[in-house]
C-alpha positions in Angstrom: -0.1 0.0 0.1 1.1 3.7 -0.4 0.6 6.5 2.2 -0.9 9.3 0.2 -0.5 12.0 3.1 2.9 12.3 4.7 3.7 15.6 6.3 7.4 14.5 6.5 8.5 18.1 6.6 6.9 18.6 9.9 9.3 19.5 12.7 8.3 16.5 14.7 10.3 14.3 12.4 13.5 16.4 12.5 15.3 14.2 14.7 14.7 10.8 13.2 13.5 10.9 9.4 15.7 8.2 8.4 14.3 5.8 11.1 10.7 6.7 10.1 11.4 5.9 6.4 13.2 2.6 7.7 10.2 1.7 9.8 7.8 2.6 7.0 9.6 0.1 4.6 9.8 -2.7 7.2 5.9 -2.3 7.8 5.4 -3.0 4.1 4.5 0.3 3.1 5.5 0.5 -0.7 5.6 4.2 -1.3 5.1 7.7 0.5 3.6 10.8 -1.0 4.9 13.8 0.8 2.6 16.6 1.3 3.5 20.2 0.3 1.5 22.9 2.2 3.0 26.2 1.2 5.9 27.3 -1.2 8.6 26.7 1.3 7.1 23.2 2.7 6.7 22.1 -1.0 10.3 22.8 -1.9 11.3 20.9 1.2 9.0 18.0 0.4 10.4 17.8 -3.2 14.1 17.8 -1.6 13.1 14.7 0.6 11.4 13.0 -2.3 14.8 13.4 -4.1 16.6 12.0 -1.0 14.6 8.6 -1.2 14.0 8.4 -5.0 11.5 5.7 -6.0 10.1 5.5 -2.6 9.1 9.0 -1.8 7.2 11.4 -4.2 5.6 14.8 -3.4 3.0 17.3 -4.0 3.3 21.0 -4.6 0.7 23.3 -3.4 -0.5 25.9 -0.7 -2.8 24.9 2.1 -5.8 27.2 2.8 -4.2 27.8 6.1 -1.1 29.5 4.0 -3.3 31.1 1.4 -2.9 34.5 3.0 0.8 34.3 2.1 0.0 34.2 -1.6 0.8 37.3 -3.5 0.9 36.1 -7.2 -2.1 34.0 -8.2 0.0 32.6 -11.2 1.6 30.5 -8.6 5.1 30.7 -10.2 6.9 28.9 -7.3 4.4 25.9 -7.4 4.6 25.6 -11.1 8.3 25.5 -11.0 8.3 22.8 -8.6 5.7 20.9 -10.5 8.1 20.6 -13.6 10.0 18.1 -11.5 8.9 14.5 -12.2 8.9 13.6 -8.5 6.1 16.0 -7.9 3.0 14.0 -8.8 0.1 16.4 -7.7 -0.9 20.0 -7.1 -1.8 20.6 -3.4 -2.6 20.4 -0.8 -5.1 22.9 -1.8 -8.7 23.7 -0.8 -10.9 25.4 1.8 -10.7 25.6 5.6 -13.7 27.3 7.0 -13.1 25.8 10.5 -9.9 27.5 11.4 -10.1 30.4 9.1 -6.3 31.1 9.3 -6.7 32.9 5.9 -9.6 35.1 4.8 -12.3 33.0 3.0 -12.2 35.1 -0.3 -8.4 34.5 -0.3 -8.7 30.7 0.3 -11.0 30.6 -2.5 -8.9 32.6 -5.0 -5.8 30.5 -4.2 -7.7 27.1 -4.5 -9.2 28.1 -7.8 -5.7 29.3 -9.0 -4.1 26.0 -8.1 -7.0 24.0 -9.8 -6.3 26.0 -13.1 -2.5 25.2 -12.6 -3.3 21.5 -12.3 -5.6 21.6 -15.4 -3.0 23.4 -17.4 -0.3 20.9 -16.3 -2.6 17.8 -16.3 -1.5 17.0 -12.8 -4.0 15.4 -10.1 -5.0 17.7 -7.3 -4.7 16.8 -3.6 -7.3 18.6 -1.8 -8.5 19.7 1.6 -12.0 20.6 2.8 -13.2 21.3 6.4 -16.5 22.9 7.1 -16.7 24.3 3.6 -18.4 21.6 1.6 -20.8 23.6 -0.4 -18.3 26.2 -1.4 -15.6 23.6 -2.2 -17.8 21.8 -4.6 -19.0 25.0 -6.2 -15.5 26.0 -6.9 -14.3 22.6 -8.0 -17.3 21.6 -10.1 -16.4 23.9 -13.3 -12.9 22.6 -13.2 -13.5 18.9 -12.5 -13.7 17.8 -16.2 -10.4 19.7 -17.1 -8.6 17.8 -14.2 -6.9 14.3 -14.8 -7.8 13.2 -11.4 -8.7 14.7 -7.8 -8.7 13.4 -4.4 -10.2 14.8 -1.1 -7.6 13.6 1.4 -8.6 12.9 5.0 -12.3 12.6 4.3 -14.3 12.9 7.6 -17.6 14.1 6.1 -21.3 12.8 6.0 -22.8 10.2 3.9 -24.4 12.9 1.7 -21.0 14.7 1.5 -19.4 11.3 0.5 -22.1 10.9 -2.2 -21.7 14.5 -3.5 -17.8 13.8 -3.9 -18.3 10.3 -5.7 -20.9 12.1 -8.0 -18.1 14.4 -8.9 -15.7 11.6 -9.5 -13.4 12.3 -6.7 -11.0 9.8 -5.0 -11.2 9.6 -1.3 -8.5 9.4 1.1 -9.2 7.7 4.6 -6.9 8.3 7.6 -6.8 6.9 11.1 -10.0 9.1 11.8 -11.7 5.8 11.2 -10.0 4.3 14.2 -11.3 6.8 16.7 -14.3 5.4 18.7 -15.4 8.9 19.4 -15.3 10.6 16.0 -15.1 8.1 13.3 -18.5 6.1 14.0 -19.9 7.6 10.8 -17.0 7.2 8.7 -16.8 3.6 9.8 -20.4 3.1 8.5 -20.1 4.8 5.1 -16.7 3.7 4.0 -18.2 0.8 2.4 -19.9 2.8 -0.1 -16.5 3.9 -1.7 -15.7 1.8 -4.7 -12.3 0.2 -4.7 -11.3 2.2 -7.6 -11.9 5.5 -5.7 -10.4 4.7 -2.5 -7.0 5.4 -1.0 -5.5 5.4 2.5 -3.1 7.8 4.5 -1.8 8.5 7.8 -1.7 12.4 7.6 1.2 12.0 9.9 2.4 13.4 12.3 -1.4 14.0 12.9 -4.3 11.7 13.7 -2.4 8.8 15.5 -4.9 5.9 15.4 -6.5 5.9 18.9 -6.7 2.0 19.1 -3.3 1.2 18.2 -2.0 -1.5 20.7 0.4 -1.4 22.3 -0.2 2.2 22.7 3.0 4.2 21.3 4.8 6.3 23.8 4.4 9.3 21.5 1.4 10.9 20.0 3.2 11.4 16.7 1.6 9.4 13.9 3.9 7.8 11.1 3.7 5.8 8.0 4.5 2.5 9.8 1.0 2.8 11.1 -0.6 2.6 7.8 -1.1 -1.1 7.6 -3.1 -0.8 11.0 -5.5 2.0 9.2 -5.8 -0.2 6.2 -6.9 -3.1 8.0 -9.5 -1.1 10.0 -11.0 0.1 6.8 -10.9 -3.4 5.2 -12.9 -4.8 8.4 -15.4 -1.8 8.1 -16.0 -2.8 4.4 -16.1 -6.7 5.1 -13.3 -7.0 2.6 -10.4 -9.5 3.0 -7.3 -7.5 4.1 -5.0 -8.9 1.4 -7.6 -7.9 -1.3 -8.3 -4.6 0.1 -4.5 -3.9 0.2 -3.9 -5.0 -3.3 -6.7 -2.9 -4.5 -5.7 0.3 -2.8 -2.3 -0.1 -4.0 -3.4 -0.3 -7.7 -5.7 2.5 -7.3 -3.1 4.8 -5.7 -0.4 3.9 -8.3 -2.7 4.7 -11.1 -4.0 8.0 -9.6 -0.4 9.3 -9.1 1.1 7.6 -12.2 3.9 6.3 -10.2 5.9 3.0 -10.3 7.5 2.6 -6.7 11.0 1.2 -6.9 
């Protein structure tokens, strides 16, 4: 399987990135997609992809939290980074009306600018949506047919929101949120509605450590080595054999990002 959401540039990995990668390989994770969330983080993610070629790939984009920092909607830095073959998607981009760390009009403008860039470059988009479902869909819909592929990562929405996303031919990324007995109840029920060819898995590490990991890790930091636990939980919720699920999600992810892990 492939972890589609790895925030390896996060400072919580500064002391042991090599060990994190080693544990990921030992756990059977076949590749990592490193998330770019700003111009600087996208540069760093690409540098890390070069450090572990064929195992790590990256995205290039600006998260809605950092949209306020964008002064040129032609996105010249993201465009430059996206020319590198190791950059396999534009993003993380989208809307976050929960935190509102950037003004909503700016979030929307920067999201649409990245959709336009992805359409021009024929790259998939790696997207974020939190408490902004209606505006997210309204902005995305006119661009959807121009995009080769699009994934809403870390899906935590309702059954109706899932249906809306599937109707728009989106892929869905599922995290350890599904392992949370407090917040993941609805996701556990509706994940079975996602077709094999639309479903991918991720840790979104260092965030969202699965609450039901046993033995419980000493650190609250999540990492890619825990992806098999998340995948097993998703498979169980879908009443799908774990090996069959892992094979399907690997094929789906490889096709989405157009990668051949080494």
